[in-house]
N, C-alpha and C positions, 0 to 999 in steps of 0.2 A: 438506554441500549437494551434495556430487558424487553420492552414491547417492539422492538422490529417484528414485522410481521414476514420476514425473510426464511425460507424454507432451508435451514442451511444445509439438508439434505441432499438438496439439487445444486446445491454454487459452488464449484471448484474450489478446493484448497490448494493455497501455497504456502510451504514451512509451514501448517498446521491453523491458517487462518486465510478466512474469504476473503476477498480481493477488497471487498467492503470495508472488513474491518482493516486489511492494512491502508488502503484509503487513509481512512481516520486516523488510522497513529502517524503517518505520512503529515498531516494537517495540523494536527499537535505539536510534531517536529519540526514543523517548519513556522509555524504561531512559535515556538519556543526561543527558535533560531532568531527570530526579530523578522521576517520573510512578510512582507504586505502587499497589497493591490496587486498587480499585472506578474511583477516577480514570483508572487505566491504562487499566483493561479498558475503560470509557466512550469517552477519547477515541481510544486505537485501532480501537474496533469503526467509533465513526464517519468515521474519517479512511477508512477500508478501505471505507466503504460509499459515500462520496463519489466515492470513484477513477470509476467507470464512470458516474457523471455531469457529471465536468468536461468542459467545451467548449474547444478554444483558438482561438482566431481571429487574423486579423492585425493587429485592429484598436490595438493597444499598450495596450488597456483590460483591466483584472481586475474 
């Protein structure tokens, strides 16, 4: 990953990471959980798509 040519100063971050970094983490977790094939593709795509829509607040409720 050290060879990434992405200028991270222009890429929006979510929770301290860029969307591409979060996507990589999601793919790694999905692999560790044993997801493969179409299920892997569907779940990881949905998770990545949801990241920009997540809003955190201080109420302690999810």
